[in-house]
N, CA, C and O atoms as CSV, one atom per row, in Angstrom:
chain,resi,resn,atom,element,x,y,z
A,1,MET,N,N,176.156,-23.060,-55.455
A,1,MET,CA,C,175.329,-23.562,-56.597
A,1,MET,C,C,175.990,-24.174,-57.547
A,1,MET,O,O,176.873,-23.407,-57.931
A,2,SER,N,N,176.024,-25.436,-58.281
A,2,SER,CA,C,176.236,-26.208,-59.537
A,2,SER,C,C,175.514,-26.461,-60.633
A,2,SER,O,O,174.543,-27.217,-60.600
A,3,PRO,N,N,175.854,-25.948,-61.544
A,3,PRO,CA,C,175.039,-26.290,-62.760
A,3,PRO,C,C,174.055,-27.130,-62.978
A,3,PRO,O,O,174.523,-28.257,-62.816
A,4,THR,N,N,172.650,-27.206,-63.332
A,4,THR,CA,C,172.408,-28.467,-63.734
A,4,THR,C,C,172.882,-29.398,-64.946
A,4,THR,O,O,172.361,-29.010,-65.991
A,5,PRO,N,N,173.658,-30.435,-65.110
A,5,PRO,CA,C,173.418,-30.715,-66.727
A,5,PRO,C,C,172.141,-30.906,-67.538
A,5,PRO,O,O,171.144,-31.522,-67.163
A,6,ILE,N,N,172.304,-30.342,-68.604
A,6,ILE,CA,C,171.497,-30.360,-69.743
A,6,ILE,C,C,171.449,-31.673,-69.888
A,6,ILE,O,O,172.588,-32.116,-69.735
A,7,PRO,N,N,170.411,-32.810,-70.188
A,7,PRO,CA,C,170.640,-33.447,-71.069
A,7,PRO,C,C,170.328,-33.274,-72.626
A,7,PRO,O,O,169.423,-32.474,-72.864
A,8,VAL,N,N,170.823,-33.782,-73.531
A,8,VAL,CA,C,170.622,-33.478,-74.535
A,8,VAL,C,C,170.019,-34.227,-75.801
A,8,VAL,O,O,171.054,-33.994,-76.424
A,9,PRO,N,N,169.452,-34.740,-76.483
A,9,PRO,CA,C,168.847,-35.948,-77.372
A,9,PRO,C,C,169.782,-36.234,-78.203
A,9,PRO,O,O,170.359,-35.381,-78.877
A,10,ALA,N,N,170.037,-37.513,-78.240
A,10,ALA,CA,C,170.743,-38.431,-79.178
A,10,ALA,C,C,171.014,-37.502,-80.812
A,10,ALA,O,O,172.068,-37.021,-81.226
A,11,ASP,N,N,169.838,-37.500,-81.371
A,11,ASP,CA,C,170.621,-36.930,-82.699
A,11,ASP,C,C,170.799,-35.887,-82.764
A,11,ASP,O,O,170.799,-35.337,-83.865
A,12,LEU,N,N,171.063,-35.073,-81.406
A,12,LEU,CA,C,171.135,-33.459,-82.361
A,12,LEU,C,C,172.737,-33.446,-81.320
A,12,LEU,O,O,173.102,-32.357,-80.877
A,13,VAL,N,N,173.516,-34.625,-81.039
A,13,VAL,CA,C,174.916,-34.933,-80.746
A,13,VAL,C,C,175.728,-34.163,-81.640
A,13,VAL,O,O,176.285,-33.077,-81.478
A,14,GLU,N,N,175.678,-35.036,-82.727
A,14,GLU,CA,C,176.706,-35.126,-83.988
A,14,GLU,C,C,176.268,-33.942,-84.193
A,14,GLU,O,O,177.377,-33.409,-84.194
A,15,LEU,N,N,175.012,-32.432,-84.502
A,15,LEU,CA,C,174.975,-31.160,-84.843
A,15,LEU,C,C,176.041,-30.202,-83.608
A,15,LEU,O,O,177.031,-29.519,-83.870
A,16,LEU,N,N,175.543,-30.409,-82.541
A,16,LEU,CA,C,176.226,-29.707,-81.572
A,16,LEU,C,C,177.586,-29.620,-81.874
A,16,LEU,O,O,178.137,-28.520,-81.870
A,17,ASP,N,N,178.361,-30.929,-82.207
A,17,ASP,CA,C,180.408,-30.852,-82.574
A,17,ASP,C,C,179.983,-29.641,-84.012
A,17,ASP,O,O,180.951,-29.034,-84.468
A,18,ASP,N,N,178.704,-29.372,-84.594
A,18,ASP,CA,C,179.128,-28.965,-85.946
A,18,ASP,C,C,178.917,-27.497,-85.627
A,18,ASP,O,O,179.489,-26.556,-86.178
A,19,ALA,N,N,178.140,-27.444,-84.791
A,19,ALA,CA,C,177.988,-25.816,-83.424
A,19,ALA,C,C,176.876,-25.018,-84.660
A,19,ALA,O,O,176.889,-23.919,-85.215
A,20,ALA,N,N,175.890,-26.324,-84.720
A,20,ALA,CA,C,174.789,-24.860,-85.942
A,20,ALA,C,C,173.563,-26.434,-85.765
A,20,ALA,O,O,173.861,-27.604,-86.008
A,21,LEU,N,N,172.144,-25.872,-85.255
A,21,LEU,CA,C,171.387,-25.923,-85.339
A,21,LEU,C,C,170.154,-25.727,-86.186
A,21,LEU,O,O,169.493,-24.726,-85.907
A,22,SER,N,N,169.900,-26.175,-86.761
A,22,SER,CA,C,168.688,-25.035,-87.155
A,22,SER,C,C,167.499,-24.399,-86.402
A,22,SER,O,O,167.545,-24.482,-85.175
A,23,LEU,N,N,166.354,-23.726,-87.008
A,23,LEU,CA,C,165.193,-23.350,-85.756
A,23,LEU,C,C,164.493,-24.564,-85.800
A,23,LEU,O,O,164.246,-24.676,-84.600
A,24,GLN,N,N,163.930,-25.689,-86.400
A,24,GLN,CA,C,163.651,-26.647,-85.531
A,24,GLN,C,C,164.089,-27.646,-84.762
A,24,GLN,O,O,163.420,-28.390,-84.044
A,25,GLN,N,N,165.362,-27.630,-84.964
A,25,GLN,CA,C,166.406,-28.704,-84.007
A,25,GLN,C,C,166.474,-27.668,-82.471
A,25,GLN,O,O,166.707,-28.220,-81.396
A,26,LEU,N,N,166.346,-26.824,-82.517
A,26,LEU,CA,C,166.914,-25.472,-81.019
A,26,LEU,C,C,165.068,-25.658,-80.875
A,26,LEU,O,O,164.739,-25.909,-79.716
A,27,ALA,N,N,164.281,-25.597,-81.539
A,27,ALA,CA,C,163.377,-25.693,-80.522
A,27,ALA,C,C,162.903,-26.967,-79.731
A,27,ALA,O,O,162.309,-27.075,-78.658
A,28,ARG,N,N,163.459,-28.064,-80.800
A,28,ARG,CA,C,162.682,-30.009,-80.408
A,28,ARG,C,C,164.064,-29.778,-78.712
A,28,ARG,O,O,163.909,-30.287,-77.602
A,29,ALA,N,N,164.964,-29.088,-79.064
A,29,ALA,CA,C,165.484,-29.672,-77.984
A,29,ALA,C,C,165.555,-29.259,-76.521
A,29,ALA,O,O,165.930,-29.829,-75.497
A,30,CYS,N,N,164.784,-27.397,-76.953
A,30,CYS,CA,C,163.937,-27.166,-75.622
A,30,CYS,C,C,163.157,-27.471,-75.681
A,30,CYS,O,O,162.631,-26.851,-74.757
A,31,ALA,N,N,161.869,-28.488,-76.377
A,31,ALA,CA,C,160.626,-28.490,-76.070
A,31,ALA,C,C,159.774,-27.159,-75.738
A,31,ALA,O,O,159.073,-26.740,-74.816
A,32,MET,N,N,160.173,-26.780,-76.858
A,32,MET,CA,C,159.217,-25.496,-76.993
A,32,MET,C,C,158.684,-25.535,-78.803
A,32,MET,O,O,158.738,-26.478,-79.592
A,33,SER,N,N,158.317,-24.496,-78.955
A,33,SER,CA,C,157.304,-24.319,-80.592
A,33,SER,C,C,158.617,-23.657,-81.110
A,33,SER,O,O,159.210,-22.809,-80.444
A,34,PRO,N,N,159.060,-24.106,-82.388
A,34,PRO,CA,C,159.661,-22.814,-83.567
A,34,PRO,C,C,159.381,-21.477,-83.089
A,34,PRO,O,O,160.311,-20.762,-82.716
A,35,ASP,N,N,157.826,-20.959,-83.060
A,35,ASP,CA,C,157.420,-20.269,-82.880
A,35,ASP,C,C,157.408,-19.338,-81.479
A,35,ASP,O,O,156.979,-18.194,-81.324
A,36,TRP,N,N,158.109,-20.356,-80.411
A,36,TRP,CA,C,158.773,-19.693,-79.238
A,36,TRP,C,C,160.251,-19.011,-79.608
A,36,TRP,O,O,160.740,-17.904,-79.383
A,37,VAL,N,N,160.619,-19.952,-80.139
A,37,VAL,CA,C,161.886,-19.810,-80.840
A,37,VAL,C,C,162.257,-17.926,-81.591
A,37,VAL,O,O,162.895,-16.981,-81.128
A,38,HIS,N,N,161.430,-18.126,-82.973
A,38,HIS,CA,C,160.959,-17.320,-83.433
A,38,HIS,C,C,160.852,-15.776,-82.687
A,38,HIS,O,O,161.505,-14.743,-82.835
A,39,THR,N,N,159.722,-16.141,-81.831
A,39,THR,CA,C,159.423,-14.728,-81.196
A,39,THR,C,C,160.481,-14.338,-80.217
A,39,THR,O,O,160.606,-13.116,-80.126
A,40,ARG,N,N,161.498,-15.239,-79.249
A,40,ARG,CA,C,162.914,-14.977,-78.520
A,40,ARG,C,C,163.629,-14.330,-79.742
A,40,ARG,O,O,164.125,-13.218,-79.565
A,41,VAL,N,N,163.723,-14.884,-80.893
A,41,VAL,CA,C,165.281,-13.682,-82.071
A,41,VAL,C,C,164.256,-12.820,-82.167
A,41,VAL,O,O,164.488,-11.741,-81.623
A,42,GLU,N,N,162.902,-12.953,-82.815
A,42,GLU,CA,C,162.836,-11.451,-82.746
A,42,GLU,C,C,162.969,-9.749,-82.034
A,42,GLU,O,O,163.123,-8.610,-82.474
A,43,ALA,N,N,162.732,-10.700,-80.098
A,43,ALA,CA,C,162.592,-9.280,-79.637
A,43,ALA,C,C,164.782,-9.250,-79.154
A,43,ALA,O,O,165.285,-8.336,-78.501
A,44,GLY,N,N,165.382,-10.153,-79.566
A,44,GLY,CA,C,166.458,-9.921,-79.444
A,44,GLY,C,C,167.224,-10.740,-78.123
A,44,GLY,O,O,168.342,-10.404,-77.732
A,45,VAL,N,N,166.567,-11.677,-77.610
A,45,VAL,CA,C,166.788,-12.081,-76.541
A,45,VAL,C,C,167.998,-13.939,-76.810
A,45,VAL,O,O,168.742,-14.476,-75.989
A,46,LEU,N,N,167.555,-14.506,-78.743
A,46,LEU,CA,C,168.139,-15.372,-78.524
A,46,LEU,C,C,169.036,-15.091,-80.159
A,46,LEU,O,O,168.222,-14.614,-80.950
A,47,GLN,N,N,170.249,-15.239,-80.726
A,47,GLN,CA,C,170.157,-15.267,-81.730
A,47,GLN,C,C,170.979,-15.688,-82.800
A,47,GLN,O,O,172.111,-16.169,-82.855
A,48,PRO,N,N,170.034,-15.354,-83.725
A,48,PRO,CA,C,170.739,-16.976,-84.726
A,48,PRO,C,C,172.338,-16.436,-85.669
A,48,PRO,O,O,172.640,-15.378,-86.222
A,49,LEU,N,N,173.250,-18.080,-85.439
A,49,LEU,CA,C,175.182,-17.370,-86.218
A,49,LEU,C,C,174.113,-16.609,-87.528
A,49,LEU,O,O,173.646,-15.537,-87.142
A,50,ALA,N,N,173.677,-17.019,-88.997
A,50,ALA,CA,C,173.017,-16.531,-89.999
A,50,ALA,C,C,172.207,-16.332,-90.382
A,50,ALA,O,O,171.219,-17.039,-90.578
A,51,GLY,N,N,172.502,-14.833,-90.690
A,51,GLY,CA,C,171.098,-14.046,-91.236
A,51,GLY,C,C,170.348,-14.329,-92.372
A,51,GLY,O,O,170.376,-15.354,-93.053
A,52,GLY,N,N,169.696,-13.356,-92.510
A,52,GLY,CA,C,168.538,-14.235,-93.853
A,52,GLY,C,C,167.051,-14.528,-93.147
A,52,GLY,O,O,166.597,-14.091,-92.090
A,53,GLY,N,N,166.610,-15.209,-93.889
A,53,GLY,CA,C,165.127,-15.691,-93.594
A,53,GLY,C,C,165.030,-16.630,-92.303
A,53,GLY,O,O,166.048,-17.251,-91.997
A,54,VAL,N,N,163.787,-16.789,-91.462
A,54,VAL,CA,C,164.092,-17.891,-90.780
A,54,VAL,C,C,164.332,-19.323,-91.592
A,54,VAL,O,O,164.805,-20.106,-90.769
A,55,ALA,N,N,164.246,-19.711,-92.367
A,55,ALA,CA,C,164.607,-21.086,-93.004
A,55,ALA,C,C,166.253,-21.174,-92.513
A,55,ALA,O,O,166.844,-22.034,-91.861
A,56,GLU,N,N,166.720,-19.873,-93.135
A,56,GLU,CA,C,168.412,-19.992,-93.256
A,56,GLU,C,C,168.970,-19.900,-91.927
A,56,GLU,O,O,170.189,-19.931,-91.758
A,57,TRP,N,N,167.773,-19.737,-90.536
A,57,TRP,CA,C,168.795,-19.601,-88.916
A,57,TRP,C,C,169.700,-20.776,-88.862
A,57,TRP,O,O,169.648,-21.863,-89.436
A,58,ARG,N,N,170.374,-20.369,-88.187
A,58,ARG,CA,C,171.464,-21.390,-87.585
A,58,ARG,C,C,172.012,-21.399,-86.467
A,58,ARG,O,O,172.976,-20.639,-86.553
A,59,PHE,N,N,171.929,-21.971,-85.125
A,59,PHE,CA,C,171.859,-21.375,-83.970
A,59,PHE,C,C,173.488,-22.793,-82.978
A,59,PHE,O,O,173.549,-24.018,-82.871
A,60,ALA,N,N,174.412,-21.652,-82.531
A,60,ALA,CA,C,175.622,-21.989,-81.943
A,60,ALA,C,C,174.977,-23.066,-81.126
A,60,ALA,O,O,173.748,-23.027,-81.175
A,61,SER,N,N,175.384,-23.822,-80.538
A,61,SER,CA,C,175.521,-25.408,-79.653
A,61,SER,C,C,175.673,-23.917,-78.041
A,61,SER,O,O,175.045,-24.323,-77.063
A,62,SER,N,N,175.929,-23.382,-77.946
A,62,SER,CA,C,175.744,-22.536,-76.381
A,62,SER,C,C,174.280,-21.580,-76.675
A,62,SER,O,O,173.557,-21.212,-75.749
A,63,THR,N,N,174.067,-21.337,-77.803
A,63,THR,CA,C,172.516,-20.880,-77.780
A,63,THR,C,C,172.005,-22.110,-77.367
A,63,THR,O,O,172.198,-21.810,-76.189
A,64,LEU,N,N,171.419,-23.475,-77.270
A,64,LEU,CA,C,170.847,-24.461,-76.686
A,64,LEU,C,C,170.708,-24.540,-75.942
A,64,LEU,O,O,169.605,-24.938,-75.566
A,65,VAL,N,N,172.025,-24.128,-74.780
A,65,VAL,CA,C,172.109,-23.311,-73.169
A,65,VAL,C,C,171.032,-22.682,-73.209
A,65,VAL,O,O,169.923,-22.871,-72.710
A,66,ARG,N,N,171.526,-21.811,-73.936
A,66,ARG,CA,C,171.081,-20.444,-73.275
A,66,ARG,C,C,169.506,-20.244,-73.293
A,66,ARG,O,O,168.813,-19.821,-72.367
A,67,ALA,N,N,169.088,-20.656,-74.595
A,67,ALA,CA,C,167.469,-20.561,-74.972
A,67,ALA,C,C,167.009,-22.166,-73.830
A,67,ALA,O,O,165.994,-22.125,-73.135
A,68,ARG,N,N,167.556,-22.913,-73.836
A,68,ARG,CA,C,166.878,-23.917,-71.956
A,68,ARG,C,C,166.674,-23.495,-70.956
A,68,ARG,O,O,165.819,-23.810,-70.129
A,69,ARG,N,N,167.558,-22.625,-70.932
A,69,ARG,CA,C,167.607,-21.693,-69.369
A,69,ARG,C,C,166.563,-20.805,-69.458
A,69,ARG,O,O,165.623,-20.778,-68.663
A,70,ILE,N,N,166.724,-19.956,-70.559
A,70,ILE,CA,C,165.837,-18.940,-70.645
A,70,ILE,C,C,164.149,-19.736,-70.663
A,70,ILE,O,O,163.236,-19.426,-69.898
A,71,ALA,N,N,164.078,-20.880,-71.827
A,71,ALA,CA,C,162.595,-21.345,-71.280
A,71,ALA,C,C,161.962,-22.326,-69.867
A,71,ALA,O,O,160.837,-22.791,-69.684
A,72,GLU,N,N,163.123,-22.387,-69.074
A,72,GLU,CA,C,162.889,-22.790,-67.867
A,72,GLU,C,C,162.850,-21.939,-66.778
A,72,GLU,O,O,162.583,-22.314,-65.636
A,73,LEU,N,N,163.224,-20.303,-67.241
A,73,LEU,CA,C,163.222,-19.296,-66.114
A,73,LEU,C,C,161.599,-19.040,-66.288
A,73,LEU,O,O,160.734,-19.215,-65.429
A,74,GLU,N,N,161.479,-18.703,-67.273
A,74,GLU,CA,C,160.204,-18.410,-68.496
A,74,GLU,C,C,159.017,-19.327,-67.125
A,74,GLU,O,O,158.262,-18.860,-66.272
A,75,HIS,N,N,159.379,-20.764,-67.510
A,75,HIS,CA,C,157.864,-21.373,-67.068
A,75,HIS,C,C,157.915,-21.825,-65.682
A,75,HIS,O,O,157.065,-22.608,-65.258
A,76,THR,N,N,159.366,-21.141,-64.560
A,76,THR,CA,C,159.361,-22.121,-63.375
A,76,THR,C,C,158.876,-20.085,-62.369
A,76,THR,O,O,158.141,-19.955,-61.389
A,77,TYR,N,N,159.397,-19.278,-62.898
A,77,TYR,CA,C,159.093,-18.222,-62.822
A,77,TYR,C,C,157.712,-17.032,-62.992
A,77,TYR,O,O,157.268,-15.959,-62.584
A,78,ASP,N,N,157.506,-18.046,-63.816
A,78,ASP,CA,C,156.168,-17.217,-64.948
A,78,ASP,C,C,156.946,-16.080,-65.669
A,78,ASP,O,O,156.119,-15.711,-66.503
A,79,ALA,N,N,157.875,-15.433,-65.808
A,79,ALA,CA,C,158.930,-14.579,-66.215
A,79,ALA,C,C,158.761,-14.247,-67.927
A,79,ALA,O,O,158.859,-14.949,-68.933
A,80,ASP,N,N,158.429,-12.674,-67.658
A,80,ASP,CA,C,158.729,-11.927,-69.197
A,80,ASP,C,C,160.326,-12.456,-70.062
A,80,ASP,O,O,161.307,-12.660,-69.347
A,81,PRO,N,N,160.373,-12.530,-70.677
A,81,PRO,CA,C,161.250,-13.309,-72.026
A,81,PRO,C,C,162.438,-12.406,-71.883
A,81,PRO,O,O,163.577,-12.862,-71.782
A,82,GLN,N,N,162.113,-10.842,-71.875
A,82,GLN,CA,C,163.503,-9.982,-71.543
A,82,GLN,C,C,163.981,-10.775,-69.885
A,82,GLN,O,O,164.927,-11.517,-69.619
A,83,LEU,N,N,162.998,-10.291,-69.111
A,83,LEU,CA,C,163.550,-10.937,-67.907
A,83,LEU,C,C,164.467,-11.693,-67.451
A,83,LEU,O,O,165.434,-11.552,-66.701
A,84,ALA,N,N,163.678,-13.085,-68.429
A,84,ALA,CA,C,164.530,-14.237,-68.425
A,84,ALA,C,C,165.891,-14.577,-69.029
A,84,ALA,O,O,166.690,-15.507,-68.923
A,85,ALA,N,N,165.796,-13.148,-69.875
A,85,ALA,CA,C,167.285,-13.043,-71.065
A,85,ALA,C,C,168.543,-12.780,-69.980
A,85,ALA,O,O,169.605,-13.363,-69.760
A,86,LEU,N,N,167.809,-11.484,-69.363
A,86,LEU,CA,C,168.711,-10.647,-68.056
A,86,LEU,C,C,169.328,-11.735,-67.500
A,86,LEU,O,O,170.543,-11.907,-67.603
A,87,ALA,N,N,168.322,-12.767,-66.699
A,87,ALA,CA,C,168.839,-13.618,-65.349
A,87,ALA,C,C,169.455,-14.512,-66.180
A,87,ALA,O,O,170.170,-15.247,-65.499
A,88,ALA,N,N,169.506,-14.801,-67.418
A,88,ALA,CA,C,170.755,-15.739,-68.400
A,88,ALA,C,C,171.677,-15.108,-68.084
A,88,ALA,O,O,172.474,-15.596,-67.282
A,89,ASP,N,N,171.901,-13.647,-68.674
A,89,ASP,CA,C,172.783,-13.269,-68.854
A,89,ASP,C,C,173.272,-12.790,-68.393
A,89,ASP,O,O,174.169,-12.193,-68.989
A,90,LEU,N,N,173.100,-12.563,-66.516
A,90,LEU,CA,C,173.592,-12.555,-65.030
A,90,LEU,C,C,173.826,-14.024,-64.583
A,90,LEU,O,O,174.039,-14.033,-63.371
A,91,MET,N,N,173.866,-15.319,-65.144
A,91,MET,CA,C,173.864,-16.543,-64.621
A,91,MET,C,C,175.507,-16.503,-65.674
A,91,MET,O,O,176.655,-16.467,-65.230
A,92,GLU,N,N,175.088,-16.524,-67.048
A,92,GLU,CA,C,176.472,-16.333,-68.171
A,92,GLU,C,C,177.495,-15.359,-67.118
A,92,GLU,O,O,178.214,-15.864,-66.255
A,93,GLU,N,N,177.432,-14.438,-67.282
A,93,GLU,CA,C,178.943,-13.794,-66.352
A,93,GLU,C,C,178.817,-14.773,-64.932
A,93,GLU,O,O,179.769,-15.370,-64.431
A,94,VAL,N,N,177.698,-14.783,-64.522
A,94,VAL,CA,C,178.713,-15.429,-63.043
A,94,VAL,C,C,179.740,-16.443,-63.600
A,94,VAL,O,O,180.958,-16.423,-63.422
A,95,ALA,N,N,178.982,-17.372,-64.340
A,95,ALA,CA,C,180.038,-18.807,-64.503
A,95,ALA,C,C,181.165,-17.780,-65.304
A,95,ALA,O,O,181.889,-17.151,-64.534
A,96,ARG,N,N,181.283,-17.656,-66.100
A,96,ARG,CA,C,182.486,-17.035,-66.460
A,96,ARG,C,C,183.713,-16.422,-65.704
A,96,ARG,O,O,184.913,-16.694,-65.759
A,97,LEU,N,N,182.907,-15.371,-64.877
A,97,LEU,CA,C,183.995,-15.032,-63.529
A,97,LEU,C,C,184.491,-15.909,-62.937
A,97,LEU,O,O,185.653,-15.793,-62.548
A,98,ARG,N,N,183.365,-17.653,-62.566
A,98,ARG,CA,C,183.871,-18.078,-61.725
A,98,ARG,C,C,185.360,-19.155,-62.244
A,98,ARG,O,O,186.184,-19.840,-61.638
A,99,ARG,N,N,185.123,-18.852,-63.498
A,99,ARG,CA,C,186.018,-19.582,-65.025
A,99,ARG,C,C,186.947,-19.191,-64.500
A,99,ARG,O,O,187.711,-19.807,-63.757
A,100,GLU,N,N,187.000,-17.423,-65.050
A,100,GLU,CA,C,188.564,-16.764,-64.100
A,100,GLU,C,C,189.340,-16.870,-63.524
A,100,GLU,O,O,190.537,-16.989,-63.783
A,101,LEU,N,N,188.504,-16.836,-62.128
A,101,LEU,CA,C,188.441,-16.768,-60.414
A,101,LEU,C,C,189.287,-18.766,-60.636
A,101,LEU,O,O,189.736,-19.064,-59.529
A,102,ASP,N,N,189.359,-19.110,-60.935
A,102,ASP,CA,C,189.811,-20.547,-61.127
A,102,ASP,C,C,190.814,-20.475,-61.519
A,102,ASP,O,O,191.828,-20.722,-60.867
A,103,ARG,N,N,190.764,-19.951,-63.226
A,103,ARG,CA,C,192.070,-19.476,-63.787
A,103,ARG,C,C,193.435,-19.105,-63.034
A,103,ARG,O,O,194.509,-19.701,-62.958
A,104,LEU,N,N,192.903,-17.690,-62.420
A,104,LEU,CA,C,194.246,-17.543,-62.077
A,104,LEU,C,C,194.563,-17.993,-60.683
A,104,LEU,O,O,195.200,-17.447,-59.782
A,105,GLY,N,N,194.201,-18.658,-60.727
A,105,GLY,CA,C,194.509,-19.774,-58.842
A,105,GLY,C,C,193.465,-19.336,-57.870
A,105,GLY,O,O,193.432,-19.821,-56.739
């Protein structure tokens, strides 16, 4: 099973290079509401780079991939956010192990 490429809106490409998205930008890139992102952060499913208030939250570009995967799992399988996050964790671990196997030869 090969990973599905995730299209990124053109206005976010520069921000991805800087590895920092605001709450609103992350929500828009995931086609979800800022409340959806906020709820996942409060549940510990998504992690902002910077703490502080909600207005100060910044997210790494890797969080965009994770958030989109979680949103897709929740939508496709009507999964609970925690279950979707667990599935995303497992998918990320499998990908990491495959990269390690490729590196080892």
